CHARMM internal coordinates of N, CA and C (Angstrom, degrees):
IC EDIT
DIST 1 N 1 CA 1.4604
DIST 1 CA 1 C 1.5307
ANGL 1 N 1 CA 1 C 110.41
DIST 1 C 2 N 1.3151
ANGL 1 CA 1 C 2 N 117.34
DIHE 1 N 1 CA 1 C 2 N -35.41
DIST 2 N 2 CA 1.4585
ANGL 1 C 2 N 2 CA 121.56
DIHE 1 CA 1 C 2 N 2 CA -178.65
DIST 2 CA 2 C 1.5328
ANGL 2 N 2 CA 2 C 111.45
DIHE 1 C 2 N 2 CA 2 C -64.85
DIST 2 C 3 N 1.3403
ANGL 2 CA 2 C 3 N 116.66
DIHE 2 N 2 CA 2 C 3 N -37.69
DIST 3 N 3 CA 1.4681
ANGL 2 C 3 N 3 CA 120.03
DIHE 2 CA 2 C 3 N 3 CA 179.98
DIST 3 CA 3 C 1.5217
ANGL 3 N 3 CA 3 C 111.48
DIHE 2 C 3 N 3 CA 3 C -65.41
DIST 3 C 4 N 1.3191
ANGL 3 CA 3 C 4 N 116.11
DIHE 3 N 3 CA 3 C 4 N -40.04
DIST 4 N 4 CA 1.4734
ANGL 3 C 4 N 4 CA 118.97
DIHE 3 CA 3 C 4 N 4 CA 179.46
DIST 4 CA 4 C 1.5239
ANGL 4 N 4 CA 4 C 110.68
DIHE 3 C 4 N 4 CA 4 C -66.35
DIST 4 C 5 N 1.3142
ANGL 4 CA 4 C 5 N 117.40
DIHE 4 N 4 CA 4 C 5 N -39.71
DIST 5 N 5 CA 1.4613
ANGL 4 C 5 N 5 CA 121.06
DIHE 4 CA 4 C 5 N 5 CA 178.63
DIST 5 CA 5 C 1.5231
ANGL 5 N 5 CA 5 C 110.47
DIHE 4 C 5 N 5 CA 5 C -65.44
DIST 5 C 6 N 1.3320
ANGL 5 CA 5 C 6 N 116.13
DIHE 5 N 5 CA 5 C 6 N -42.66
DIST 6 N 6 CA 1.4617
ANGL 5 C 6 N 6 CA 120.50
DIHE 5 CA 5 C 6 N 6 CA 179.25
DIST 6 CA 6 C 1.5324
ANGL 6 N 6 CA 6 C 110.15
DIHE 5 C 6 N 6 CA 6 C -63.02
DIST 6 C 7 N 1.3197
ANGL 6 CA 6 C 7 N 116.64
DIHE 6 N 6 CA 6 C 7 N -42.09
DIST 7 N 7 CA 1.4659
ANGL 6 C 7 N 7 CA 120.70
DIHE 6 CA 6 C 7 N 7 CA 178.69
DIST 7 CA 7 C 1.5259
ANGL 7 N 7 CA 7 C 110.49
DIHE 6 C 7 N 7 CA 7 C -65.48
DIST 7 C 8 N 1.3368
ANGL 7 CA 7 C 8 N 116.68
DIHE 7 N 7 CA 7 C 8 N -39.76
DIST 8 N 8 CA 1.4635
ANGL 7 C 8 N 8 CA 121.83
DIHE 7 CA 7 C 8 N 8 CA 179.58
DIST 8 CA 8 C 1.5330
ANGL 8 N 8 CA 8 C 110.81
DIHE 7 C 8 N 8 CA 8 C -63.24
DIST 8 C 9 N 1.3169
ANGL 8 CA 8 C 9 N 117.52
DIHE 8 N 8 CA 8 C 9 N -36.09
DIST 9 N 9 CA 1.4583
ANGL 8 C 9 N 9 CA 122.10
DIHE 8 CA 8 C 9 N 9 CA 179.96
DIST 9 CA 9 C 1.5302
ANGL 9 N 9 CA 9 C 110.49
DIHE 8 C 9 N 9 CA 9 C -80.50
DIST 9 C 10 N 1.3167
ANGL 9 CA 9 C 10 N 118.15
DIHE 9 N 9 CA 9 C 10 N -32.45
DIST 10 N 10 CA 1.4622
ANGL 9 C 10 N 10 CA 122.18
DIHE 9 CA 9 C 10 N 10 CA -175.20
DIST 10 CA 10 C 1.5330
ANGL 10 N 10 CA 10 C 112.46
DIHE 9 C 10 N 10 CA 10 C -70.57
DIST 10 C 11 N 1.3213
ANGL 10 CA 10 C 11 N 118.11
DIHE 10 N 10 CA 10 C 11 N -32.51
DIST 11 N 11 CA 1.4726
ANGL 10 C 11 N 11 CA 120.83
DIHE 10 CA 10 C 11 N 11 CA -177.30
DIST 11 CA 11 C 1.5285
ANGL 11 N 11 CA 11 C 111.63
DIHE 10 C 11 N 11 CA 11 C -61.94
DIST 11 C 12 N 1.3312
ANGL 11 CA 11 C 12 N 120.97
DIHE 11 N 11 CA 11 C 12 N -51.42
DIST 12 N 12 CA 1.4718
ANGL 11 C 12 N 12 CA 119.22
DIHE 11 CA 11 C 12 N 12 CA 177.79
DIST 12 CA 12 C 1.5393
ANGL 12 N 12 CA 12 C 113.06
DIHE 11 C 12 N 12 CA 12 C -63.70
DIST 12 C 13 N 1.3490
ANGL 12 CA 12 C 13 N 117.03
DIHE 12 N 12 CA 12 C 13 N -34.96
DIST 13 N 13 CA 1.4571
ANGL 12 C 13 N 13 CA 119.51
DIHE 12 CA 12 C 13 N 13 CA 178.57
DIST 13 CA 13 C 1.5225
ANGL 13 N 13 CA 13 C 110.67
DIHE 12 C 13 N 13 CA 13 C -64.37
DIST 13 C 14 N 1.3259
ANGL 13 CA 13 C 14 N 117.62
DIHE 13 N 13 CA 13 C 14 N -41.01
DIST 14 N 14 CA 1.4615
ANGL 13 C 14 N 14 CA 121.47
DIHE 13 CA 13 C 14 N 14 CA 178.35
DIST 14 CA 14 C 1.5231
ANGL 14 N 14 CA 14 C 110.08
DIHE 13 C 14 N 14 CA 14 C -65.01
DIST 14 C 15 N 1.3196
ANGL 14 CA 14 C 15 N 116.78
DIHE 14 N 14 CA 14 C 15 N -39.25
DIST 15 N 15 CA 1.4612
ANGL 14 C 15 N 15 CA 121.19
DIHE 14 CA 14 C 15 N 15 CA 178.04
DIST 15 CA 15 C 1.5247
ANGL 15 N 15 CA 15 C 110.50
DIHE 14 C 15 N 15 CA 15 C -61.48
DIST 15 C 16 N 1.3187
ANGL 15 CA 15 C 16 N 117.50
DIHE 15 N 15 CA 15 C 16 N -44.49
DIST 16 N 16 CA 1.4687
ANGL 15 C 16 N 16 CA 121.51
DIHE 15 CA 15 C 16 N 16 CA 179.90
DIST 16 CA 16 C 1.5257
ANGL 16 N 16 CA 16 C 109.97
DIHE 15 C 16 N 16 CA 16 C -65.52
DIST 16 C 17 N 1.3289
ANGL 16 CA 16 C 17 N 117.88
DIHE 16 N 16 CA 16 C 17 N -41.39
DIST 17 N 17 CA 1.4593
ANGL 16 C 17 N 17 CA 120.84
DIHE 16 CA 16 C 17 N 17 CA 178.08
DIST 17 CA 17 C 1.5320
ANGL 17 N 17 CA 17 C 111.23
DIHE 16 C 17 N 17 CA 17 C -61.46
DIST 17 C 18 N 1.3174
ANGL 17 CA 17 C 18 N 116.16
DIHE 17 N 17 CA 17 C 18 N -45.72
DIST 18 N 18 CA 1.4618
ANGL 17 C 18 N 18 CA 120.18
DIHE 17 CA 17 C 18 N 18 CA 178.84
DIST 18 CA 18 C 1.5249
ANGL 18 N 18 CA 18 C 111.17
DIHE 17 C 18 N 18 CA 18 C -63.19
DIST 18 C 19 N 1.3204
ANGL 18 CA 18 C 19 N 116.68
DIHE 18 N 18 CA 18 C 19 N -39.64
DIST 19 N 19 CA 1.4636
ANGL 18 C 19 N 19 CA 120.55
DIHE 18 CA 18 C 19 N 19 CA 178.15
DIST 19 CA 19 C 1.5196
ANGL 19 N 19 CA 19 C 111.97
DIHE 18 C 19 N 19 CA 19 C -63.94
DIST 19 C 20 N 1.3265
ANGL 19 CA 19 C 20 N 116.78
DIHE 19 N 19 CA 19 C 20 N -41.30
DIST 20 N 20 CA 1.4617
ANGL 19 C 20 N 20 CA 120.03
DIHE 19 CA 19 C 20 N 20 CA 178.66
DIST 20 CA 20 C 1.5252
ANGL 20 N 20 CA 20 C 111.22
DIHE 19 C 20 N 20 CA 20 C -65.57
DIST 20 C 21 N 1.3312
ANGL 20 CA 20 C 21 N 117.77
DIHE 20 N 20 CA 20 C 21 N -40.75
DIST 21 N 21 CA 1.4570
ANGL 20 C 21 N 21 CA 120.79
DIHE 20 CA 20 C 21 N 21 CA 177.21
DIST 21 CA 21 C 1.5222
ANGL 21 N 21 CA 21 C 110.59
DIHE 20 C 21 N 21 CA 21 C -62.03
DIST 21 C 22 N 1.3115
ANGL 21 CA 21 C 22 N 116.66
DIHE 21 N 21 CA 21 C 22 N -42.70
DIST 22 N 22 CA 1.4648
ANGL 21 C 22 N 22 CA 120.70
DIHE 21 CA 21 C 22 N 22 CA 179.45
DIST 22 CA 22 C 1.5236
ANGL 22 N 22 CA 22 C 110.81
DIHE 21 C 22 N 22 CA 22 C -62.23
DIST 22 C 23 N 1.3248
ANGL 22 CA 22 C 23 N 117.47
DIHE 22 N 22 CA 22 C 23 N -44.32
DIST 23 N 23 CA 1.4595
ANGL 22 C 23 N 23 CA 120.79
DIHE 22 CA 22 C 23 N 23 CA -177.84
DIST 23 CA 23 C 1.5244
ANGL 23 N 23 CA 23 C 111.76
DIHE 22 C 23 N 23 CA 23 C -67.43
DIST 23 C 24 N 1.3235
ANGL 23 CA 23 C 24 N 118.46
DIHE 23 N 23 CA 23 C 24 N -33.72
DIST 24 N 24 CA 1.4599
ANGL 23 C 24 N 24 CA 119.71
DIHE 23 CA 23 C 24 N 24 CA 179.12
DIST 24 CA 24 C 1.5256
ANGL 24 N 24 CA 24 C 111.09
DIHE 23 C 24 N 24 CA 24 C -74.14
DIST 24 C 25 N 1.3261
ANGL 24 CA 24 C 25 N 118.92
DIHE 24 N 24 CA 24 C 25 N -27.11
DIST 25 N 25 CA 1.4668
ANGL 24 C 25 N 25 CA 121.61
DIHE 24 CA 24 C 25 N 25 CA 178.25
DIST 25 CA 25 C 1.5187
ANGL 25 N 25 CA 25 C 112.30
DIHE 24 C 25 N 25 CA 25 C -79.99
DIST 25 C 26 N 1.3330
ANGL 25 CA 25 C 26 N 117.85
DIHE 25 N 25 CA 25 C 26 N -24.39
DIST 26 N 26 CA 1.4659
ANGL 25 C 26 N 26 CA 121.15
DIHE 25 CA 25 C 26 N 26 CA -177.30
DIST 26 CA 26 C 1.5224
ANGL 26 N 26 CA 26 C 110.03
DIHE 25 C 26 N 26 CA 26 C -69.44
DIST 26 C 27 N 1.3225
ANGL 26 CA 26 C 27 N 114.48
DIHE 26 N 26 CA 26 C 27 N 140.41
DIST 27 N 27 CA 1.4573
ANGL 26 C 27 N 27 CA 119.97
DIHE 26 CA 26 C 27 N 27 CA 175.13
DIST 27 CA 27 C 1.5182
ANGL 27 N 27 CA 27 C 108.76
DIHE 26 C 27 N 27 CA 27 C -127.67
DIST 27 C 28 N 1.3030
ANGL 27 CA 27 C 28 N 115.60
DIHE 27 N 27 CA 27 C 28 N 153.96
DIST 28 N 28 CA 1.4588
ANGL 27 C 28 N 28 CA 120.98
DIHE 27 CA 27 C 28 N 28 CA 178.95
DIST 28 CA 28 C 1.5297
ANGL 28 N 28 CA 28 C 107.66
DIHE 27 C 28 N 28 CA 28 C -74.75
DIST 28 C 29 N 1.3399
ANGL 28 CA 28 C 29 N 117.53
DIHE 28 N 28 CA 28 C 29 N 133.35
DIST 29 N 29 CA 1.4670
ANGL 28 C 29 N 29 CA 118.62
DIHE 28 CA 28 C 29 N 29 CA -179.07
DIST 29 CA 29 C 1.5321
ANGL 29 N 29 CA 29 C 110.95
DIHE 28 C 29 N 29 CA 29 C -68.34
DIST 29 C 30 N 1.3390
ANGL 29 CA 29 C 30 N 114.57
DIHE 29 N 29 CA 29 C 30 N 147.09
DIST 30 N 30 CA 1.4563
ANGL 29 C 30 N 30 CA 119.03
DIHE 29 CA 29 C 30 N 30 CA 176.18
DIST 30 CA 30 C 1.5264
ANGL 30 N 30 CA 30 C 109.20
DIHE 29 C 30 N 30 CA 30 C -72.65
DIST 30 C 31 N 1.3177
ANGL 30 CA 30 C 31 N 116.05
DIHE 30 N 30 CA 30 C 31 N 172.22
DIST 31 N 31 CA 1.4598
ANGL 30 C 31 N 31 CA 120.48
DIHE 30 CA 30 C 31 N 31 CA -178.50
DIST 31 CA 31 C 1.5342
ANGL 31 N 31 CA 31 C 110.01
DIHE 30 C 31 N 31 CA 31 C -64.73
DIST 31 C 32 N 1.3193
ANGL 31 CA 31 C 32 N 117.12
DIHE 31 N 31 CA 31 C 32 N -36.44
DIST 32 N 32 CA 1.4692
ANGL 31 C 32 N 32 CA 121.34
DIHE 31 CA 31 C 32 N 32 CA 179.17
DIST 32 CA 32 C 1.5308
ANGL 32 N 32 CA 32 C 110.35
DIHE 31 C 32 N 32 CA 32 C -66.58
DIST 32 C 33 N 1.3413
ANGL 32 CA 32 C 33 N 116.96
DIHE 32 N 32 CA 32 C 33 N -44.45
DIST 33 N 33 CA 1.4727
ANGL 32 C 33 N 33 CA 120.44
DIHE 32 CA 32 C 33 N 33 CA 178.17
DIST 33 CA 33 C 1.5237
ANGL 33 N 33 CA 33 C 111.04
DIHE 32 C 33 N 33 CA 33 C -63.49
DIST 33 C 34 N 1.3228
ANGL 33 CA 33 C 34 N 116.28
DIHE 33 N 33 CA 33 C 34 N -40.83
DIST 34 N 34 CA 1.4681
ANGL 33 C 34 N 34 CA 120.88
DIHE 33 CA 33 C 34 N 34 CA -179.54
DIST 34 CA 34 C 1.5231
ANGL 34 N 34 CA 34 C 110.43
DIHE 33 C 34 N 34 CA 34 C -63.43
DIST 34 C 35 N 1.3358
ANGL 34 CA 34 C 35 N 116.65
DIHE 34 N 34 CA 34 C 35 N -43.12
DIST 35 N 35 CA 1.4642
ANGL 34 C 35 N 35 CA 120.39
DIHE 34 CA 34 C 35 N 35 CA 179.04
DIST 35 CA 35 C 1.5255
ANGL 35 N 35 CA 35 C 110.72
DIHE 34 C 35 N 35 CA 35 C -64.52
DIST 35 C 36 N 1.3230
ANGL 35 CA 35 C 36 N 117.35
DIHE 35 N 35 CA 35 C 36 N -39.99
DIST 36 N 36 CA 1.4694
ANGL 35 C 36 N 36 CA 121.05
DIHE 35 CA 35 C 36 N 36 CA 179.67
DIST 36 CA 36 C 1.5348
ANGL 36 N 36 CA 36 C 110.68
DIHE 35 C 36 N 36 CA 36 C -64.78
DIST 36 C 37 N 1.3048
ANGL 36 CA 36 C 37 N 116.99
DIHE 36 N 36 CA 36 C 37 N -42.90
DIST 37 N 37 CA 1.4687
ANGL 36 C 37 N 37 CA 120.69
DIHE 36 CA 36 C 37 N 37 CA 179.16
DIST 37 CA 37 C 1.5302
ANGL 37 N 37 CA 37 C 110.04
DIHE 36 C 37 N 37 CA 37 C -66.32
DIST 37 C 38 N 1.3347
ANGL 37 CA 37 C 38 N 116.44
DIHE 37 N 37 CA 37 C 38 N -40.75
DIST 38 N 38 CA 1.4740
ANGL 37 C 38 N 38 CA 119.74
DIHE 37 CA 37 C 38 N 38 CA 179.16
DIST 38 CA 38 C 1.5229
ANGL 38 N 38 CA 38 C 111.50
DIHE 37 C 38 N 38 CA 38 C -63.18
DIST 38 C 39 N 1.3351
ANGL 38 CA 38 C 39 N 117.01
DIHE 38 N 38 CA 38 C 39 N -40.43
DIST 39 N 39 CA 1.4630
ANGL 38 C 39 N 39 CA 120.53
DIHE 38 CA 38 C 39 N 39 CA 177.98
DIST 39 CA 39 C 1.5232
ANGL 39 N 39 CA 39 C 110.71
DIHE 38 C 39 N 39 CA 39 C -63.61
DIST 39 C 40 N 1.3300
ANGL 39 CA 39 C 40 N 116.53
DIHE 39 N 39 CA 39 C 40 N -43.65
DIST 40 N 40 CA 1.4597
ANGL 39 C 40 N 40 CA 120.22
DIHE 39 CA 39 C 40 N 40 CA -179.68
DIST 40 CA 40 C 1.5243
ANGL 40 N 40 CA 40 C 111.48
DIHE 39 C 40 N 40 CA 40 C -62.56
DIST 40 C 41 N 1.3195
ANGL 40 CA 40 C 41 N 116.90
DIHE 40 N 40 CA 40 C 41 N -40.19
DIST 41 N 41 CA 1.4722
ANGL 40 C 41 N 41 CA 120.90
DIHE 40 CA 40 C 41 N 41 CA 178.73
DIST 41 CA 41 C 1.5211
ANGL 41 N 41 CA 41 C 110.33
DIHE 40 C 41 N 41 CA 41 C -67.60
DIST 41 C 42 N 1.3264
ANGL 41 CA 41 C 42 N 117.34
DIHE 41 N 41 CA 41 C 42 N -41.85
DIST 42 N 42 CA 1.4688
ANGL 41 C 42 N 42 CA 120.85
DIHE 41 CA 41 C 42 N 42 CA 179.60
DIST 42 CA 42 C 1.5317
ANGL 42 N 42 CA 42 C 110.62
DIHE 41 C 42 N 42 CA 42 C -63.64
DIST 42 C 43 N 1.3304
ANGL 42 CA 42 C 43 N 116.99
DIHE 42 N 42 CA 42 C 43 N -42.12
DIST 43 N 43 CA 1.4656
ANGL 42 C 43 N 43 CA 120.59
DIHE 42 CA 42 C 43 N 43 CA 178.06
DIST 43 CA 43 C 1.5296
ANGL 43 N 43 CA 43 C 109.87
DIHE 42 C 43 N 43 CA 43 C -63.94
DIST 43 C 44 N 1.3095
ANGL 43 CA 43 C 44 N 117.35
DIHE 43 N 43 CA 43 C 44 N -40.85
DIST 44 N 44 CA 1.4625
ANGL 43 C 44 N 44 CA 121.05
DIHE 43 CA 43 C 44 N 44 CA 177.74
DIST 44 CA 44 C 1.5176
ANGL 44 N 44 CA 44 C 112.13
DIHE 43 C 44 N 44 CA 44 C -61.92
DIST 44 C 45 N 1.3286
ANGL 44 CA 44 C 45 N 116.41
DIHE 44 N 44 CA 44 C 45 N -43.71
DIST 45 N 45 CA 1.4722
ANGL 44 C 45 N 45 CA 120.25
DIHE 44 CA 44 C 45 N 45 CA 176.93
DIST 45 CA 45 C 1.5223
ANGL 45 N 45 CA 45 C 110.92
DIHE 44 C 45 N 45 CA 45 C -61.58
DIST 45 C 46 N 1.3289
ANGL 45 CA 45 C 46 N 116.35
DIHE 45 N 45 CA 45 C 46 N -43.15
DIST 46 N 46 CA 1.4664
ANGL 45 C 46 N 46 CA 120.16
DIHE 45 CA 45 C 46 N 46 CA -178.54
DIST 46 CA 46 C 1.5361
ANGL 46 N 46 CA 46 C 110.49
DIHE 45 C 46 N 46 CA 46 C -64.44
DIST 46 C 47 N 1.3166
ANGL 46 CA 46 C 47 N 116.96
DIHE 46 N 46 CA 46 C 47 N -44.20
DIST 47 N 47 CA 1.4696
ANGL 46 C 47 N 47 CA 120.32
DIHE 46 CA 46 C 47 N 47 CA 179.94
DIST 47 CA 47 C 1.5303
ANGL 47 N 47 CA 47 C 110.55
DIHE 46 C 47 N 47 CA 47 C -62.68
DIST 47 C 48 N 1.3306
ANGL 47 CA 47 C 48 N 116.55
DIHE 47 N 47 CA 47 C 48 N -45.87
DIST 48 N 48 CA 1.4685
ANGL 47 C 48 N 48 CA 119.33
DIHE 47 CA 47 C 48 N 48 CA 179.32
DIST 48 CA 48 C 1.5292
ANGL 48 N 48 CA 48 C 111.02
DIHE 47 C 48 N 48 CA 48 C -64.26
DIST 48 C 49 N 1.3268
ANGL 48 CA 48 C 49 N 117.52
DIHE 48 N 48 CA 48 C 49 N -35.66
DIST 49 N 49 CA 1.4566
ANGL 48 C 49 N 49 CA 121.11
DIHE 48 CA 48 C 49 N 49 CA 177.50
DIST 49 CA 49 C 1.5182
ANGL 49 N 49 CA 49 C 111.56
DIHE 48 C 49 N 49 CA 49 C -64.67
DIST 49 C 50 N 1.3308
ANGL 49 CA 49 C 50 N 117.18
DIHE 49 N 49 CA 49 C 50 N -44.20
DIST 50 N 50 CA 1.4578
ANGL 49 C 50 N 50 CA 120.65
DIHE 49 CA 49 C 50 N 50 CA 178.54
DIST 50 CA 50 C 1.5179
ANGL 50 N 50 CA 50 C 111.55
DIHE 49 C 50 N 50 CA 50 C -65.55
DIST 50 C 51 N 1.3257
ANGL 50 CA 50 C 51 N 117.09
DIHE 50 N 50 CA 50 C 51 N -39.14
DIST 51 N 51 CA 1.4683
ANGL 50 C 51 N 51 CA 119.80
DIHE 50 CA 50 C 51 N 51 CA 177.49
DIST 51 CA 51 C 1.5293
ANGL 51 N 51 CA 51 C 109.60
DIHE 50 C 51 N 51 CA 51 C -62.17
DIST 51 C 52 N 1.3242
ANGL 51 CA 51 C 52 N 117.30
DIHE 51 N 51 CA 51 C 52 N -45.51
DIST 52 N 52 CA 1.4674
ANGL 51 C 52 N 52 CA 120.71
DIHE 51 CA 51 C 52 N 52 CA 178.56
DIST 52 CA 52 C 1.5145
ANGL 52 N 52 CA 52 C 111.92
DIHE 51 C 52 N 52 CA 52 C -62.75
DIST 52 C 53 N 1.3337
ANGL 52 CA 52 C 53 N 116.51
DIHE 52 N 52 CA 52 C 53 N -39.03
DIST 53 N 53 CA 1.4738
ANGL 52 C 53 N 53 CA 120.61
DIHE 52 CA 52 C 53 N 53 CA 179.15
DIST 53 CA 53 C 1.5216
ANGL 53 N 53 CA 53 C 110.48
DIHE 52 C 53 N 53 CA 53 C -63.83
DIST 53 C 54 N 1.3306
ANGL 53 CA 53 C 54 N 117.52
DIHE 53 N 53 CA 53 C 54 N -46.27
DIST 54 N 54 CA 1.4615
ANGL 53 C 54 N 54 CA 120.34
DIHE 53 CA 53 C 54 N 54 CA -178.65
DIST 54 CA 54 C 1.5185
ANGL 54 N 54 CA 54 C 112.24
DIHE 53 C 54 N 54 CA 54 C -68.65
DIST 54 C 55 N 1.3195
ANGL 54 CA 54 C 55 N 117.62
DIHE 54 N 54 CA 54 C 55 N -35.86
DIST 55 N 55 CA 1.4623
ANGL 54 C 55 N 55 CA 119.63
DIHE 54 CA 54 C 55 N 55 CA 175.86
DIST 55 CA 55 C 1.5298
ANGL 55 N 55 CA 55 C 109.63
DIHE 54 C 55 N 55 CA 55 C -63.13
DIST 55 C 56 N 1.3158
ANGL 55 CA 55 C 56 N 116.89
DIHE 55 N 55 CA 55 C 56 N -44.18
DIST 56 N 56 CA 1.4721
ANGL 55 C 56 N 56 CA 120.68
DIHE 55 CA 55 C 56 N 56 CA 178.66
DIST 56 CA 56 C 1.5282
ANGL 56 N 56 CA 56 C 109.95
DIHE 55 C 56 N 56 CA 56 C -64.99
DIST 56 C 57 N 1.3413
ANGL 56 CA 56 C 57 N 116.82
DIHE 56 N 56 CA 56 C 57 N -39.59
DIST 57 N 57 CA 1.4553
ANGL 56 C 57 N 57 CA 121.29
DIHE 56 CA 56 C 57 N 57 CA -179.86
DIST 57 CA 57 C 1.5227
ANGL 57 N 57 CA 57 C 111.37
DIHE 56 C 57 N 57 CA 57 C -62.60
DIST 57 C 58 N 1.3165
ANGL 57 CA 57 C 58 N 117.63
DIHE 57 N 57 CA 57 C 58 N -37.02
DIST 58 N 58 CA 1.4585
ANGL 57 C 58 N 58 CA 121.95
DIHE 57 CA 57 C 58 N 58 CA 178.49
DIST 58 CA 58 C 1.5328
ANGL 58 N 58 CA 58 C 110.43
DIHE 57 C 58 N 58 CA 58 C -78.23
DIST 58 C 59 N 1.3220
ANGL 58 CA 58 C 59 N 117.11
DIHE 58 N 58 CA 58 C 59 N -34.95
DIST 59 N 59 CA 1.4667
ANGL 58 C 59 N 59 CA 121.38
DIHE 58 CA 58 C 59 N 59 CA -175.24
DIST 59 CA 59 C 1.5317
ANGL 59 N 59 CA 59 C 112.38
DIHE 58 C 59 N 59 CA 59 C -69.22
DIST 59 C 60 N 1.3144
ANGL 59 CA 59 C 60 N 118.00
DIHE 59 N 59 CA 59 C 60 N -36.67
DIST 60 N 60 CA 1.4714
ANGL 59 C 60 N 60 CA 121.06
DIHE 59 CA 59 C 60 N 60 CA -175.30
DIST 60 CA 60 C 1.5311
ANGL 60 N 60 CA 60 C 111.90
DIHE 59 C 60 N 60 CA 60 C -61.31
DIST 60 C 61 N 1.3524
ANGL 60 CA 60 C 61 N 120.36
DIHE 60 N 60 CA 60 C 61 N -50.64
DIST 61 N 61 CA 1.4732
ANGL 60 C 61 N 61 CA 117.78
DIHE 60 CA 60 C 61 N 61 CA 179.34
DIST 61 CA 61 C 1.5323
ANGL 61 N 61 CA 61 C 113.27
DIHE 60 C 61 N 61 CA 61 C -65.27
DIST 61 C 62 N 1.3289
ANGL 61 CA 61 C 62 N 116.25
DIHE 61 N 61 CA 61 C 62 N -37.44
DIST 62 N 62 CA 1.4649
ANGL 61 C 62 N 62 CA 118.95
DIHE 61 CA 61 C 62 N 62 CA 178.42
DIST 62 CA 62 C 1.5161
ANGL 62 N 62 CA 62 C 109.95
DIHE 61 C 62 N 62 CA 62 C -63.46
DIST 62 C 63 N 1.3225
ANGL 62 CA 62 C 63 N 117.26
DIHE 62 N 62 CA 62 C 63 N -42.43
DIST 63 N 63 CA 1.4671
ANGL 62 C 63 N 63 CA 120.92
DIHE 62 CA 62 C 63 N 63 CA 179.26
DIST 63 CA 63 C 1.5224
ANGL 63 N 63 CA 63 C 110.68
DIHE 62 C 63 N 63 CA 63 C -64.52
DIST 63 C 64 N 1.3433
ANGL 63 CA 63 C 64 N 117.39
DIHE 63 N 63 CA 63 C 64 N -39.85
DIST 64 N 64 CA 1.4609
ANGL 63 C 64 N 64 CA 119.88
DIHE 63 CA 63 C 64 N 64 CA 178.55
DIST 64 CA 64 C 1.5201
ANGL 64 N 64 CA 64 C 111.68
DIHE 63 C 64 N 64 CA 64 C -65.22
DIST 64 C 65 N 1.3114
ANGL 64 CA 64 C 65 N 117.98
DIHE 64 N 64 CA 64 C 65 N -36.51
DIST 65 N 65 CA 1.4555
ANGL 64 C 65 N 65 CA 121.74
DIHE 64 CA 64 C 65 N 65 CA 178.48
DIST 65 CA 65 C 1.5286
ANGL 65 N 65 CA 65 C 109.83
DIHE 64 C 65 N 65 CA 65 C -65.80
DIST 65 C 66 N 1.3213
ANGL 65 CA 65 C 66 N 115.96
DIHE 65 N 65 CA 65 C 66 N -45.32
DIST 66 N 66 CA 1.4766
ANGL 65 C 66 N 66 CA 120.78
DIHE 65 CA 65 C 66 N 66 CA -177.66
DIST 66 CA 66 C 1.5189
ANGL 66 N 66 CA 66 C 111.48
DIHE 65 C 66 N 66 CA 66 C -69.89
DIST 66 C 67 N 1.2998
ANGL 66 CA 66 C 67 N 118.07
DIHE 66 N 66 CA 66 C 67 N -47.75
DIST 67 N 67 CA 1.4621
ANGL 66 C 67 N 67 CA 121.80
DIHE 66 CA 66 C 67 N 67 CA -176.43
DIST 67 CA 67 C 1.5327
ANGL 67 N 67 CA 67 C 110.80
DIHE 66 C 67 N 67 CA 67 C -80.08
DIST 67 C 68 N 1.3348
ANGL 67 CA 67 C 68 N 117.16
DIHE 67 N 67 CA 67 C 68 N -34.56
DIST 68 N 68 CA 1.4536
ANGL 67 C 68 N 68 CA 120.63
DIHE 67 CA 67 C 68 N 68 CA -178.36
DIST 68 CA 68 C 1.5069
ANGL 68 N 68 CA 68 C 112.43
DIHE 67 C 68 N 68 CA 68 C -68.00
DIST 68 C 69 N 1.3312
ANGL 68 CA 68 C 69 N 118.06
DIHE 68 N 68 CA 68 C 69 N -25.86
DIST 69 N 69 CA 1.4715
ANGL 68 C 69 N 69 CA 121.78
DIHE 68 CA 68 C 69 N 69 CA -179.86
DIST 69 CA 69 C 1.5156
ANGL 69 N 69 CA 69 C 111.03
DIHE 68 C 69 N 69 CA 69 C -74.53
DIST 69 C 70 N 1.3145
ANGL 69 CA 69 C 70 N 118.08
DIHE 69 N 69 CA 69 C 70 N -20.35
DIST 70 N 70 CA 1.4610
ANGL 69 C 70 N 70 CA 120.45
DIHE 69 CA 69 C 70 N 70 CA -174.99
DIST 70 CA 70 C 1.4810
ANGL 70 N 70 CA 70 C 113.41
DIHE 69 C 70 N 70 CA 70 C -77.67
END
COOR INIT
IC SEED 1 N 1 CA 1 C
IC BUILD
């Protein structure tokens, strides 16, 4: 019974230790890094938006052909 209790207590302690190590290793990004990440995210949004637009653009005529024939 003692081993199970020790294991039950050790898991949250290990989680807190790992979290503290992670937080001490993290650093605030510089302005250059922040701008680079922002550009990459903006480009990703734009690409996904264009893909969605073209899929919708192709889907509408196909849907009209299928549903319009009925």
